[in-house]
C-alpha positions in Angstrom: -0.8 -0.9 -10.7 -3.7 -1.2 -9.2 -3.3 -4.3 -7.9 -0.3 -4.1 -6.1 0.1 -3.7 -3.0 0.2 0.3 -1.0 3.8 -0.1 0.1 4.9 -1.0 -3.8 2.6 1.6 -5.5 4.1 4.0 -3.0 8.0 3.2 -4.5 6.6 2.9 -7.5 4.9 6.6 -7.2 8.0 8.3 -5.7 10.2 6.6 -8.2 8.3 8.0 -11.1 7.7 12.1 -9.8 11.7 11.8 -8.5 12.2 10.7 -12.6 9.7 13.6 -13.4 11.1 15.8 -11.3 15.7 15.5 -13.3 16.4 12.2 -11.2 18.4 14.3 -8.6 17.1 12.1 -5.6 14.2 14.3 -4.4 10.8 15.3 -4.9 8.9 18.4 -3.7 5.7 20.1 -3.8 3.4 16.9 -3.3 1.2 16.6 0.2 0.1 13.2 1.4 -3.1 14.2 0.7 -1.8 14.2 -3.5 -0.4 11.0 -2.7 -3.7 9.1 -1.3 -5.7 10.8 -4.8 -2.9 8.8 -7.0 -2.6 5.9 -5.1 -6.5 5.9 -4.3 -6.0 5.0 -0.4 -6.3 7.4 2.2 -4.1 9.7 3.7 -3.4 8.2 7.0 -2.4 5.0 5.0 0.4 7.2 3.0 1.2 8.9 5.9 2.0 5.3 7.8 3.7 4.0 4.7 6.0 6.7 4.5 7.1 6.6 8.3 7.6 2.8 7.4 9.7 3.8 4.6 11.7 6.2 6.5 12.2 3.3 9.3 13.8 1.2 6.9 15.9 4.0 5.9 14.8 4.4 2.2 13.5 8.1 2.1 14.2 11.4 4.3 10.4 13.3 4.8 10.1 17.2 5.4 7.9 19.8 4.4 6.3 19.1 1.1 9.9 17.0 0.2 10.9 13.5 -0.1 14.7 12.5 -0.8 15.7 9.2 -1.5 18.1 7.3 0.4 17.8 4.1 -0.9 16.1 3.5 -5.0 18.3 0.1 -4.9 15.3 -1.2 -2.2 12.6 1.2 -3.5 12.9 0.1 -7.2 13.0 -3.9 -5.1 10.0 -2.9 -3.4 7.9 -1.2 -6.1 8.3 -4.5 -8.1 10.5 -2.4 -11.3 
């Protein structure tokens, strides 16, 4: 996993956390810094990646909330 590019790792982490929270399409309670720490990257990189996903209409972003809009495409990006 650590050898994948950041978008692939981010997509995989979103899917993993969503599954851990019951698979209802939303993950709650995580900051950008948490994602950065989990992925071994900078918070700014996480913010840019999440914004790219949002621009592609893969997710919506709220305060400590991410809703998955296109799980199929996220899985493709994550290479699941």
